[in-house]
N, C-alpha and C positions, 0 to 999 in steps of 0.2 A: 306338202310333204307326201311324196308318192310311196315311199318305202314304209312297210309295216313291220318288217322283221330284219334283224341283223345278227351276224355271227362273227365272233372274234377268235383269232388264233394268234398266239404270241410265240416268238422264238427268243432264245438267248437269256439274258440276265433277269434278275428279279426286279430291276428297275423297269424293264419293258413290261413285266407282269403288272406292277403297280400302276403304270401309266395306262395300260390297256383296260384295267379294271375301273379306273377313274373315268375313262372315256365311255365305257359301256354304261356306267350309271347315268350319264347325261342322256343316253338314248332311253333308258328305263324311265327316267323322270318325265319324259314327254309321251310315254305310252307305247314306245316301240318294243316289240317282243324280242328279247335277247335270247338267241338259241345256241345250241351246241354247234360247233363248226362242222360237224359231219351231217347236219340236217340241212334241208333246203331253206334258203333265206333270200330276201330281196337284196341284201347288201352283205358282202364279206369284207372284213377288215383284217389284214394280215400285218402284224407288227414284226419287223424283220431284224436280222442280226447278220453281221459280216465278220465276226471274230475269226472264223475259219472258212475254208472253201466248202466244207461239209455243211456249215450253217447256211451259206448262200444256196447250196443245192436244195436243202430242205425248204427254203423259202420259195424257190421256183416251183417245187413240187406242190406246195400248198396252193399256189396261185392256179396251177393247172387243175388241181382237185376241186377248187371252188368253182371254176368255170365249167367243169364237167357236172357238178351237182346242180347248177342252175345257169345255163348259158345266157339267160336274160338278166342275171343279177349284176348289180354294180360291184366292182372289186376295187377296194381302196388299199393301197400298199403304203405303210408308214414306217418310220424308224431309220435305222442305220443304213440299210441297203438303199432305201429311197434317198437318203442324204448323199451317199457317195456315188451311186450309179443309177440316177433317175432315167437316163436315156435308155439303158438296157431294159429296165422294167416297163417303160412305155411301149416297147416293141412287143411285149408279150400279149398274146391273145386274151382278151377279156378285161384287161386292166384299164380302168377309167380314171383313176385318181392316184397320184403319187405325191406324198407329202413328207418332207423332211422333218427334223425334230421340232422346229419351231411351228411349222405349219400344222402338224398333227393335232395340236390342241384346238384347232378350228375345224376339225374333221366333220362334225355335224353340220356346220354352216356350209362347208364346201360341198358336201353331198346334196344339201338342199339346192345349192346353186347349180349343180349338175342337173338336177331334176328340172329346174326352171329352164336351163339352157338347152337341155336335150342332148348336147354333144360335148365331148371333152374340150377344154380350152388349151392354154399353153402354160407349161410350167417354166418358171424362170428360177434357176437354181445357181446361186453364187455367180450371177452375171452371165450364165449360159442358157440360151433358150432351147427347150426340148419340146417337140410336138407331143401333145397329149394333155390329159387333165392335170390341173395343178393350180398353184397360186404363186405370186411373187414372194420371194423371201430375201431378206437382207442379213448380212452377217451379224448386225447389231441385235437381232432377235435372239441370237444364241447366248447373249449375255443375260437374258431374263430367266429366272428360276421359276418353274411351274411345279408346285407341290402335287403329289399324287399318293394315293394309298388304296389298298384293296380291302374289301370286306364283303360279306354276304354270301360267299361261296366256300368258306372253310373256317376252321377254328382259329386261324391266325391271320394277321394283317401284315402286308409288306408296306412299310411307310418310307417313301422316298424323301430323303432329307438333303440330298446333294446331287449335283449333275455335272458332267463335263470333267476334264482332266488337263492339268498343265504339265504332266510328266513326260509325255512324248517318248515312251520306250520305243526302241528301234523296230520292234515287231508288231506294233499295235496301231490300229486305225481309229480307235475310239475318240481321241482328241479331234481328229479330222471330222468325225461324224457328229459328235455331241458338243464340240466347242470347248471353250475355256471353263475352268472350274468355277462354279457358283453354288450357293446353297441357300436354304431357308434360314429364318431367324429362330432363335430359341423360343421366343414367344409364340410364333405361329406353329412351330413343331409341337409345343405343349397343347395348343388349341386343337390341332388335328389328332393328337393322342387322346384327348378327352372325348372327341367325337367317335373315335374308334371304340373306346371303352363303352360308350353309350349304346353301341351296337352289339354288345354281348360278346366281344372278341376277347379271348383269354391270353393271346400271345401276340406281341408285336416284334417284327424283325426290321431293324433300321437298315435301309438300303441306299445305295448311291453308286456312282462310278468310282469315287475316291473319297469315302466318307470321313476318313481321318482329316481331310482338308476342310471339313465343315467349319463355317463361321469366319474364315480368315478375312473375307471381304467386308464382313460386318463388325469386325473388332471383337468377335466371339471365338469360341473354340469348341472342338468336339468334347474335350474333357468337361467343359462347362455345361454342354448339353447333357452329357451322361449324369452329371451331378443333379441337374434340374429334373431330368426324367426319373431319377431314383426317388424323388420326393413325391411323385404323382401317386395319388391313391386310386385304387380300383384296378390296377394292373400289377401283377406280380411276376410276369414272365416277359422279359425283353431280351432279345438276342441282337448281337451285332453281326452284320454280314461282313464280307471280306474287308480287311483293313490292312494297309501297307505297314510293314514292320518298322519303318522309320517314323511313322506317325502314331504307332501304338506305344505311347509313352508309359513309363513306370507309374505315373500319376493315374492314367486311365486304368491300368491293370489293378492298381491298389483300390480304386473306387469300386470296380466290379467285384473284387474279392470280398469287400465288406458290405456289398449291396444287398438289399432285400428284394430288389426288382430284377436286376440283370442276372442272366444265366451264365454259368461257367462254360462257355462255348466260344472258341476263337477260330476264325478262318483267316490265316495269314499267308498271303502269296510269297513263295520263295523263288520259284521259276528256275533257279539253278543253285547247286551247292558248290559251284566253282567260281571263285572271284573273277577270274579272267572272263568267263562267260557273262557274269553279272555286269561287268564293266561294258562289254560289247552290247549288252541289252539296254544300256543306259539306266540300269536300276540304281536306286539312291541309297544303297546299303551294302554291307559285306555279309558274308556268311557268319562272321563272328558276331555282328550285331544281331542277326537273326537268332543265333544260339542264345544270346543274352536274353532276348525276349521270351523264348521258350522256357528257359531256366527260371526267369522271374515269375512267370505264370505258375510253373510247377511248385515253386517255393511257397506260394500263397494258396494255390488251388490244385493239390496233387492229382485230383481225379477229373480235372477239366478236360473237355474235348478240344484238341488242337488239330486242325486240318491245314494242310499245306498244298498250294498249287505248285506244280513243276512242269516245265516245258522241256521236252527232249527233241533232239535233232536240230537245234538252232545252228545256223550257218557257222562253220568253224569249230563246232564241238567235236573234239577228237575223242578217241576211245579213253584216253587218260582223263580228259575233262569229265566225261560221263562217269567213269569210275570214281572220280573225286566226289561228284554229286551223289552217286549211289551210296558210297561209304558214309558221307555226311548224314544222309537221311536215315540210313540203317542205325547209326549211333544216336540219332536225335530222338528224344522222348516225345514223339508226336503220335496222334491217334490214327490217322489215315492220310492218304494223298488224293488229290485230284490231278490226274495225269493228262497232259495235253501234248500232242505231237505237233511240232512246229509246222505252220501253214503259211506259205508265202503270201503276203498281202501287198497289193499295189500301193504305190506312193508311200512306202515305208523305207527307212534306211536299210533294214535287214534284207529287203528284197534285192539290194544291189551288192550285198556282201559276198566275198569269196568263200569257198569251202562248203558248198552245199552238201548235206548229208544224204546218202542214198536211202531210198524208201525202205529197202530191206533192213538196213541198219536202224532206221527210225523205229520200225516195227519191233525189232528184237529188243531195243532199249525200252520201248514202251511196255512190252510184255514183262520185262524184268521189274520195272517200277510198279506195274499193277500187282504183280505177285508180292512185292515188298509191302505194298499198301494193304493187301489182304492179311499178311502176317501181322502188321501193325494193328489193324482193326481187331483181329482175333485176340491179340494180347490185351488190348484196351478193354474189350468186353470181358475177358477172363478176370481182369483186375477188379471189375465191378460186380462180379458174381457174389451173391450173398447179401448185397446191400439192399436197404429200403430206399426207394426213390419216389419222387412225385412225377407222374406221367400225365400228359394231356392227350386224351383219346379223341380221334377224329371220327368222321361220320361214315367212313368207308365200311362196306359190308361184303368183303370178298370171301366167298366160300364159307360164310358163316362166322368170319372173324373180323375184328377191328384192330387198328394199329394206333400207336401213339409214341411220343418221344419223351424221354426224361429231360431234365434240365441240361445235363451234359450230353445230350443228343444220342442216347441209346435207344434203339428201336425195340418196342415191346408189342407183342401180339397176344390177344385174348379172345375168347368167344364173344360174338357180337351181343351187345346189350344196349338198346337204344337209350336207356337211362344214363349211360356213361358218355354219350356223345357230347363233346365240348366241355367235358368235366376233367378236373385235375384230381387224380386219385393216387394215394400212396400204395405202392406195390413192392413185393420182395422179389428180387431178381435171382432165380434159382436155375431154371431149365434153359440152357443155351443151345440154339440150333446151329446148323452149318452156315447159315446165310451171311453173317450171324445176326440173330435177334433173340430176344428172350420171350419165352412163352409162359404165361401165367394162367 
Protein backbone atom coordinates (compact mmCIF):
# COMPACT_ATOMS: atom_id res chain seq x y z
CA UNK A 1 0.00 0.00 0.00
CA UNK A 2 1.67 3.18 -1.23
CA UNK A 3 -0.96 5.69 -0.14
CA UNK A 4 -0.80 7.00 3.43
CA UNK A 5 -3.61 9.55 3.38
CA UNK A 6 -7.09 9.82 1.85
CA UNK A 7 -9.75 12.54 1.63
CA UNK A 8 -13.44 11.93 0.99
CA UNK A 9 -16.03 14.29 -0.47
CA UNK A 10 -19.69 13.33 -1.00
CA UNK A 11 -22.52 14.95 -2.92
CA UNK A 12 -26.24 14.31 -2.88
CA UNK A 13 -28.32 12.21 -0.52
CA UNK A 14 -27.70 10.99 3.00
CA UNK A 15 -27.29 7.47 1.60
CA UNK A 16 -24.15 8.70 -0.15
CA UNK A 17 -22.95 10.17 3.14
CA UNK A 18 -23.56 6.92 5.05
CA UNK A 19 -21.73 4.89 2.41
CA UNK A 20 -18.78 7.28 2.23
CA UNK A 21 -18.48 7.23 6.02
CA UNK A 22 -18.43 3.43 6.08
CA UNK A 23 -15.80 3.36 3.34
CA UNK A 24 -13.61 5.87 5.18
CA UNK A 25 -13.63 3.68 8.32
CA UNK A 26 -12.04 0.87 6.32
CA UNK A 27 -9.12 3.16 5.54
CA UNK A 28 -8.86 4.29 9.18
CA UNK A 29 -8.85 0.69 10.39
CA UNK A 30 -5.64 -0.05 8.47
CA UNK A 31 -3.88 3.12 9.55
CA UNK A 32 -4.54 5.42 6.58
CA UNK A 33 -4.86 9.06 7.61
CA UNK A 34 -8.35 10.31 6.66
CA UNK A 35 -8.10 14.03 5.96
CA UNK A 36 -10.38 16.93 5.12
CA UNK A 37 -11.05 17.18 1.39
CA UNK A 38 -9.47 20.63 1.22
CA UNK A 39 -6.14 19.26 2.48
CA UNK A 40 -3.43 17.61 0.43
CA UNK A 41 -3.80 13.81 0.33
CA UNK A 42 -2.45 10.80 -1.56
CA UNK A 43 -5.94 9.71 -2.60
CA UNK A 44 -9.14 11.68 -3.17
CA UNK A 45 -12.46 9.87 -3.21
CA UNK A 46 -15.46 11.72 -4.64
CA UNK A 47 -18.92 10.22 -4.12
CA UNK A 48 -21.10 11.64 -6.85
CA UNK A 49 -24.71 12.58 -7.59
CA UNK A 50 -26.66 13.05 -10.83
CA UNK A 51 -30.05 14.15 -9.56
CA UNK A 52 -29.65 17.51 -11.32
CA UNK A 53 -27.31 19.13 -13.84
CA UNK A 54 -26.05 21.33 -11.00
CA UNK A 55 -25.08 18.23 -9.01
CA UNK A 56 -23.06 16.92 -11.95
CA UNK A 57 -21.34 20.29 -12.34
CA UNK A 58 -20.31 20.28 -8.66
CA UNK A 59 -18.89 16.77 -9.02
CA UNK A 60 -16.72 17.81 -11.96
CA UNK A 61 -15.53 20.87 -10.04
CA UNK A 62 -14.52 18.67 -7.08
CA UNK A 63 -12.45 16.45 -9.37
CA UNK A 64 -10.63 19.47 -10.76
CA UNK A 65 -10.10 20.80 -7.24
CA UNK A 66 -8.58 17.52 -6.06
CA UNK A 67 -6.23 17.36 -9.03
CA UNK A 68 -5.14 20.94 -8.36
CA UNK A 69 -4.49 20.23 -4.66
CA UNK A 70 -2.19 17.33 -5.52
CA UNK A 71 -1.53 16.54 -9.22
CA UNK A 72 0.24 13.33 -8.15
CA UNK A 73 -2.71 12.02 -6.11
CA UNK A 74 -4.95 9.13 -7.11
CA UNK A 75 -8.52 10.27 -7.77
CA UNK A 76 -11.33 7.74 -7.40
CA UNK A 77 -14.85 8.70 -8.48
CA UNK A 78 -17.70 6.56 -7.16
CA UNK A 79 -21.49 6.62 -7.06
CA UNK A 80 -24.30 7.63 -9.40
CA UNK A 81 -22.27 9.71 -11.87
CA UNK A 82 -19.79 6.85 -12.17
CA UNK A 83 -22.61 4.41 -12.74
CA UNK A 84 -24.33 6.35 -15.51
CA UNK A 85 -21.50 8.22 -17.23
CA UNK A 86 -18.20 6.41 -16.61
CA UNK A 87 -16.75 7.29 -20.01
CA UNK A 88 -17.20 11.02 -19.40
CA UNK A 89 -15.40 10.78 -16.06
CA UNK A 90 -12.54 8.72 -17.48
CA UNK A 91 -11.74 11.55 -19.84
CA UNK A 92 -11.22 14.03 -17.01
CA UNK A 93 -7.65 14.87 -16.13
CA UNK A 94 -6.40 13.15 -13.00
CA UNK A 95 -9.12 10.50 -12.69
CA UNK A 96 -7.61 7.06 -12.03
CA UNK A 97 -10.56 4.97 -10.90
CA UNK A 98 -14.27 5.02 -11.71
CA UNK A 99 -16.50 2.69 -9.70
CA UNK A 100 -20.25 2.32 -9.89
CA UNK A 101 -22.48 1.43 -6.97
CA UNK A 102 -21.53 -2.23 -6.63
CA UNK A 103 -17.84 -1.66 -7.29
CA UNK A 104 -17.41 1.17 -4.80
CA UNK A 105 -17.54 -1.21 -1.86
CA UNK A 106 -14.27 -2.70 -3.16
CA UNK A 107 -12.71 0.76 -3.28
CA UNK A 108 -9.78 -0.01 -0.97
CA UNK A 109 -8.83 -3.19 -2.83
CA UNK A 110 -9.07 -1.47 -6.23
CA UNK A 111 -6.82 1.38 -5.09
CA UNK A 112 -4.28 -1.18 -3.92
CA UNK A 113 -4.51 -2.89 -7.31
CA UNK A 114 -3.80 0.43 -9.01
CA UNK A 115 -0.72 0.88 -6.84
CA UNK A 116 0.56 -2.54 -7.86
CA UNK A 117 -0.26 -2.08 -11.55
CA UNK A 118 0.98 1.49 -11.73
CA UNK A 119 -1.45 2.38 -14.53
CA UNK A 120 -5.24 2.44 -14.84
CA UNK A 121 -6.91 -0.61 -16.36
CA UNK A 122 -10.23 -0.98 -18.13
CA UNK A 123 -13.66 -0.38 -16.72
CA UNK A 124 -16.39 -2.64 -17.92
CA UNK A 125 -19.72 -1.10 -17.17
CA UNK A 126 -22.97 -2.87 -18.03
CA UNK A 127 -21.33 -4.56 -21.00
CA UNK A 128 -19.54 -1.49 -22.42
CA UNK A 129 -15.79 -1.08 -22.13
CA UNK A 130 -14.31 2.31 -21.31
CA UNK A 131 -10.61 3.13 -21.25
CA UNK A 132 -9.41 3.98 -17.77
CA UNK A 133 -9.31 2.57 -14.24
CA UNK A 134 -12.01 0.30 -13.02
CA UNK A 135 -13.35 -3.21 -12.52
CA UNK A 136 -15.80 -5.53 -14.24
CA UNK A 137 -19.33 -5.16 -12.95
CA UNK A 138 -22.48 -7.15 -13.63
CA UNK A 139 -26.09 -6.19 -13.20
CA UNK A 140 -26.54 -8.99 -10.65
CA UNK A 141 -24.29 -7.18 -8.19
CA UNK A 142 -26.94 -4.46 -8.00
CA UNK A 143 -29.27 -6.95 -6.32
CA UNK A 144 -27.01 -7.17 -3.26
CA UNK A 145 -27.68 -4.89 -0.31
CA UNK A 146 -24.61 -3.47 1.43
CA UNK A 147 -25.38 -1.87 4.83
CA UNK A 148 -23.65 1.39 5.76
CA UNK A 149 -23.76 3.89 8.56
CA UNK A 150 -21.89 6.99 9.69
CA UNK A 151 -20.39 7.80 13.06
CA UNK A 152 -17.33 9.36 14.62
CA UNK A 153 -17.75 12.78 13.06
CA UNK A 154 -20.99 14.11 14.54
CA UNK A 155 -23.66 13.58 17.17
CA UNK A 156 -25.96 11.64 14.86
CA UNK A 157 -25.62 8.64 12.59
CA UNK A 158 -27.15 8.07 9.17
CA UNK A 159 -28.09 4.39 9.00
CA UNK A 160 -28.71 3.02 5.50
CA UNK A 161 -31.47 0.41 5.63
CA UNK A 162 -32.54 0.23 1.97
CA UNK A 163 -31.16 0.89 -1.51
CA UNK A 164 -32.45 1.15 -5.06
CA UNK A 165 -35.95 1.91 -6.32
CA UNK A 166 -38.64 0.18 -8.39
CA UNK A 167 -40.77 3.28 -8.96
CA UNK A 168 -39.24 4.69 -12.17
CA UNK A 169 -40.69 8.19 -11.91
CA UNK A 170 -40.39 9.84 -15.32
CA UNK A 171 -37.91 12.53 -14.20
CA UNK A 172 -35.55 10.35 -12.14
CA UNK A 173 -32.37 8.42 -12.97
CA UNK A 174 -31.89 6.89 -9.52
CA UNK A 175 -33.31 3.44 -10.48
CA UNK A 176 -30.88 3.38 -13.42
CA UNK A 177 -27.97 4.30 -11.16
CA UNK A 178 -28.77 2.29 -8.02
CA UNK A 179 -30.76 -0.60 -9.42
CA UNK A 180 -33.80 -2.41 -8.06
CA UNK A 181 -35.10 -1.95 -4.53
CA UNK A 182 -33.49 -4.13 -1.88
CA UNK A 183 -32.97 -3.75 1.84
CA UNK A 184 -31.39 -5.03 5.01
CA UNK A 185 -33.12 -7.39 7.42
CA UNK A 186 -34.65 -6.26 10.69
CA UNK A 187 -32.18 -8.43 12.60
CA UNK A 188 -29.12 -6.89 10.97
CA UNK A 189 -30.54 -3.37 11.26
CA UNK A 190 -30.95 -3.91 15.00
CA UNK A 191 -27.35 -5.19 15.17
CA UNK A 192 -26.04 -2.07 13.41
CA UNK A 193 -28.19 0.13 15.63
CA UNK A 194 -26.62 -1.36 18.75
CA UNK A 195 -23.12 -0.80 17.31
CA UNK A 196 -24.00 2.84 16.67
CA UNK A 197 -25.28 3.23 20.25
CA UNK A 198 -22.03 1.76 21.60
CA UNK A 199 -20.17 4.62 19.87
CA UNK A 200 -21.97 7.24 21.95
CA UNK A 201 -24.27 8.43 19.15
CA UNK A 202 -27.39 10.18 20.44
CA UNK A 203 -29.51 10.20 17.28
CA UNK A 204 -30.05 7.85 14.33
CA UNK A 205 -31.54 8.85 10.97
CA UNK A 206 -32.90 5.95 8.91
CA UNK A 207 -31.92 6.49 5.28
CA UNK A 208 -32.44 4.83 1.94
CA UNK A 209 -33.53 5.57 -1.59
CA UNK A 210 -37.10 4.43 -0.88
CA UNK A 211 -37.16 3.39 2.77
CA UNK A 212 -40.88 2.71 2.91
CA UNK A 213 -40.16 -0.27 0.63
CA UNK A 214 -37.97 -1.82 3.36
CA UNK A 215 -38.27 -5.57 3.88
CA UNK A 216 -40.55 -6.43 0.96
CA UNK A 217 -38.08 -8.94 -0.49
CA UNK A 218 -37.52 -10.52 2.94
CA UNK A 219 -41.16 -10.91 3.93
CA UNK A 220 -40.73 -8.03 6.41
CA UNK A 221 -41.99 -4.44 6.42
CA UNK A 222 -40.95 -0.93 7.35
CA UNK A 223 -43.70 -0.83 9.98
CA UNK A 224 -42.22 -3.99 11.50
CA UNK A 225 -38.77 -2.37 11.57
CA UNK A 226 -40.15 0.74 13.26
CA UNK A 227 -41.82 -1.40 15.93
CA UNK A 228 -38.60 -3.35 16.53
CA UNK A 229 -36.42 -0.23 16.74
CA UNK A 230 -38.84 1.37 19.16
CA UNK A 231 -37.98 -1.37 21.67
CA UNK A 232 -34.20 -0.89 21.46
CA UNK A 233 -32.74 0.51 24.68
CA UNK A 234 -30.02 3.15 24.74
CA UNK A 235 -31.30 5.36 21.93
CA UNK A 236 -34.17 7.79 22.34
CA UNK A 237 -33.88 9.79 19.12
CA UNK A 238 -34.61 8.11 15.80
CA UNK A 239 -35.68 10.08 12.73
CA UNK A 240 -37.12 8.80 9.49
CA UNK A 241 -35.71 10.37 6.35
CA UNK A 242 -37.77 10.88 3.20
CA UNK A 243 -40.66 8.41 2.84
CA UNK A 244 -43.15 8.15 -0.02
CA UNK A 245 -46.73 9.14 0.92
CA UNK A 246 -48.19 5.91 -0.48
CA UNK A 247 -45.84 3.91 1.77
CA UNK A 248 -46.35 6.04 4.88
CA UNK A 249 -49.26 4.04 6.28
CA UNK A 250 -51.56 4.96 9.15
CA UNK A 251 -49.97 2.12 11.11
CA UNK A 252 -46.50 3.70 10.79
CA UNK A 253 -47.83 7.12 11.79
CA UNK A 254 -49.61 5.63 14.83
CA UNK A 255 -46.48 3.74 15.96
CA UNK A 256 -44.41 6.92 15.78
CA UNK A 257 -47.08 8.94 17.60
CA UNK A 258 -46.92 6.66 20.66
CA UNK A 259 -43.19 5.92 20.37
CA UNK A 260 -40.60 6.66 23.00
CA UNK A 261 -37.75 6.55 20.48
CA UNK A 262 -39.03 8.00 17.19
CA UNK A 263 -39.16 11.76 16.75
CA UNK A 264 -42.16 13.70 15.36
CA UNK A 265 -40.46 14.65 12.11
CA UNK A 266 -41.65 13.64 8.64
CA UNK A 267 -40.17 14.35 5.21
CA UNK A 268 -42.79 13.38 2.63
CA UNK A 269 -42.14 14.03 -1.09
CA UNK A 270 -45.09 15.66 -2.85
CA UNK A 271 -43.45 16.87 -6.11
CA UNK A 272 -46.71 18.42 -7.36
CA UNK A 273 -50.08 19.42 -5.99
CA UNK A 274 -51.66 18.91 -9.41
CA UNK A 275 -52.96 15.40 -10.11
CA UNK A 276 -52.39 15.79 -13.85
CA UNK A 277 -48.70 16.50 -13.23
CA UNK A 278 -48.42 13.70 -10.66
CA UNK A 279 -49.76 11.27 -13.27
CA UNK A 280 -47.26 12.53 -15.86
CA UNK A 281 -44.49 12.03 -13.30
CA UNK A 282 -45.68 8.43 -12.70
CA UNK A 283 -46.12 9.15 -9.00
CA UNK A 284 -48.14 6.51 -7.15
CA UNK A 285 -50.59 8.72 -5.28
CA UNK A 286 -52.91 11.67 -5.66
CA UNK A 287 -52.88 14.97 -3.85
CA UNK A 288 -55.95 13.76 -1.94
CA UNK A 289 -53.96 10.86 -0.45
CA UNK A 290 -51.13 13.24 0.42
CA UNK A 291 -53.54 15.51 2.29
CA UNK A 292 -54.89 12.50 4.19
CA UNK A 293 -51.37 11.62 5.38
CA UNK A 294 -50.72 15.18 6.60
CA UNK A 295 -54.07 15.34 8.38
CA UNK A 296 -53.44 11.96 10.05
CA UNK A 297 -50.09 13.17 11.38
CA UNK A 298 -51.57 16.45 12.61
CA UNK A 299 -54.43 14.64 14.39
CA UNK A 300 -51.94 12.62 16.46
CA UNK A 301 -48.90 14.96 16.57
CA UNK A 302 -50.10 18.58 16.20
CA UNK A 303 -46.58 20.03 16.48
CA UNK A 304 -44.75 17.50 14.31
CA UNK A 305 -42.44 18.84 11.63
CA UNK A 306 -43.70 17.94 8.15
CA UNK A 307 -41.48 18.82 5.18
CA UNK A 308 -42.51 18.40 1.55
CA UNK A 309 -40.47 18.11 -1.66
CA UNK A 310 -41.86 19.90 -4.70
CA UNK A 311 -40.59 20.10 -8.29
CA UNK A 312 -41.45 23.13 -10.40
CA UNK A 313 -41.13 23.47 -14.15
CA UNK A 314 -41.88 19.85 -15.04
CA UNK A 315 -42.58 19.46 -18.80
CA UNK A 316 -46.17 20.36 -19.57
CA UNK A 317 -46.73 22.23 -16.30
CA UNK A 318 -48.99 25.13 -17.27
CA UNK A 319 -49.61 28.28 -15.26
CA UNK A 320 -52.90 26.73 -14.13
CA UNK A 321 -51.13 23.54 -13.03
CA UNK A 322 -48.60 25.53 -11.03
CA UNK A 323 -51.32 27.66 -9.42
CA UNK A 324 -53.09 24.45 -8.41
CA UNK A 325 -49.90 23.23 -6.74
CA UNK A 326 -49.26 26.58 -5.06
CA UNK A 327 -52.80 26.82 -3.66
CA UNK A 328 -52.70 23.22 -2.45
CA UNK A 329 -49.43 23.83 -0.59
CA UNK A 330 -50.56 27.16 0.83
CA UNK A 331 -53.64 25.53 2.37
CA UNK A 332 -51.77 22.42 3.57
CA UNK A 333 -50.59 22.36 7.21
CA UNK A 334 -46.93 21.60 6.55
CA UNK A 335 -43.79 23.11 8.10
CA UNK A 336 -41.64 23.99 5.09
CA UNK A 337 -40.71 22.97 1.52
CA UNK A 338 -37.70 21.60 -0.32
CA UNK A 339 -38.04 23.28 -3.72
CA UNK A 340 -36.42 21.75 -6.80
CA UNK A 341 -36.38 23.16 -10.33
CA UNK A 342 -36.93 20.45 -12.93
CA UNK A 343 -33.66 19.38 -14.55
CA UNK A 344 -33.70 17.34 -17.75
CA UNK A 345 -31.99 13.98 -17.24
CA UNK A 346 -30.81 11.69 -20.04
CA UNK A 347 -32.56 8.32 -20.43
CA UNK A 348 -35.72 9.41 -18.62
CA UNK A 349 -39.23 9.56 -20.08
CA UNK A 350 -39.61 13.20 -19.04
CA UNK A 351 -36.65 14.17 -21.24
CA UNK A 352 -38.76 13.28 -24.29
CA UNK A 353 -41.97 14.98 -23.12
CA UNK A 354 -43.49 17.93 -24.92
CA UNK A 355 -44.13 21.32 -23.34
CA UNK A 356 -40.79 22.34 -21.83
CA UNK A 357 -41.09 25.24 -19.39
CA UNK A 358 -38.94 28.30 -20.06
CA UNK A 359 -36.07 28.91 -17.63
CA UNK A 360 -37.43 32.34 -16.73
CA UNK A 361 -40.81 30.83 -15.81
CA UNK A 362 -39.12 28.07 -13.78
CA UNK A 363 -37.18 30.70 -11.84
CA UNK A 364 -40.30 32.78 -11.11
CA UNK A 365 -42.22 29.72 -9.91
CA UNK A 366 -39.29 28.58 -7.78
CA UNK A 367 -39.04 32.00 -6.12
CA UNK A 368 -42.74 31.95 -5.26
CA UNK A 369 -42.43 28.49 -3.71
CA UNK A 370 -39.33 29.48 -1.72
CA UNK A 371 -41.21 32.49 -0.36
CA UNK A 372 -44.14 30.26 0.58
CA UNK A 373 -41.73 27.89 2.33
CA UNK A 374 -40.28 30.78 4.35
CA UNK A 375 -43.79 31.79 5.41
CA UNK A 376 -44.64 28.21 6.41
CA UNK A 377 -41.44 27.82 8.41
CA UNK A 378 -41.95 31.11 10.24
CA UNK A 379 -45.49 30.09 11.17
CA UNK A 380 -44.27 26.70 12.39
CA UNK A 381 -41.61 28.29 14.60
CA UNK A 382 -44.10 30.81 15.97
CA UNK A 383 -46.44 27.97 16.88
CA UNK A 384 -43.66 26.44 19.01
CA UNK A 385 -42.66 29.66 20.81
CA UNK A 386 -42.94 29.34 24.58
CA UNK A 387 -42.63 25.54 24.63
CA UNK A 388 -40.06 23.46 26.53
CA UNK A 389 -38.31 21.00 24.21
CA UNK A 390 -35.41 18.55 24.27
CA UNK A 391 -32.49 19.68 22.08
CA UNK A 392 -29.44 17.69 20.97
CA UNK A 393 -26.47 20.09 20.75
CA UNK A 394 -23.67 19.59 18.24
CA UNK A 395 -19.94 20.25 18.44
CA UNK A 396 -19.83 23.32 16.22
CA UNK A 397 -18.29 26.47 17.68
CA UNK A 398 -19.24 29.18 15.21
CA UNK A 399 -18.46 32.67 16.53
CA UNK A 400 -18.79 31.44 20.08
CA UNK A 401 -22.14 29.67 19.55
CA UNK A 402 -23.33 26.09 19.23
CA UNK A 403 -26.45 24.72 17.55
CA UNK A 404 -28.86 21.87 18.04
CA UNK A 405 -32.26 20.59 16.97
CA UNK A 406 -35.38 19.71 18.87
CA UNK A 407 -37.26 16.49 18.26
CA UNK A 408 -39.53 18.26 15.79
CA UNK A 409 -36.52 19.79 14.04
CA UNK A 410 -36.49 23.33 15.39
CA UNK A 411 -33.03 24.91 15.19
CA UNK A 412 -31.74 26.28 18.50
CA UNK A 413 -28.62 28.40 19.15
CA UNK A 414 -26.86 29.11 22.43
CA UNK A 415 -23.41 30.28 23.66
CA UNK A 416 -20.84 27.55 23.16
CA UNK A 417 -20.38 25.21 26.12
CA UNK A 418 -18.15 22.16 25.56
CA UNK A 419 -19.97 20.31 28.35
CA UNK A 420 -23.15 20.33 26.24
CA UNK A 421 -21.63 18.82 23.09
CA UNK A 422 -23.54 15.65 22.15
CA UNK A 423 -25.94 16.18 25.06
CA UNK A 424 -29.73 16.33 25.03
CA UNK A 425 -30.90 19.30 27.08
CA UNK A 426 -34.34 20.66 27.98
CA UNK A 427 -34.69 24.29 26.91
CA UNK A 428 -37.49 26.86 26.69
CA UNK A 429 -38.10 28.42 23.29
CA UNK A 430 -38.61 32.16 23.73
CA UNK A 431 -36.39 34.37 21.57
CA UNK A 432 -36.95 33.82 17.83
CA UNK A 433 -34.64 35.32 15.19
CA UNK A 434 -35.26 36.09 11.52
CA UNK A 435 -33.44 32.97 10.23
CA UNK A 436 -35.61 31.54 11.88
CA UNK A 437 -33.98 29.93 14.89
CA UNK A 438 -34.38 30.15 18.63
CA UNK A 439 -31.69 31.73 20.83
CA UNK A 440 -31.44 30.61 24.44
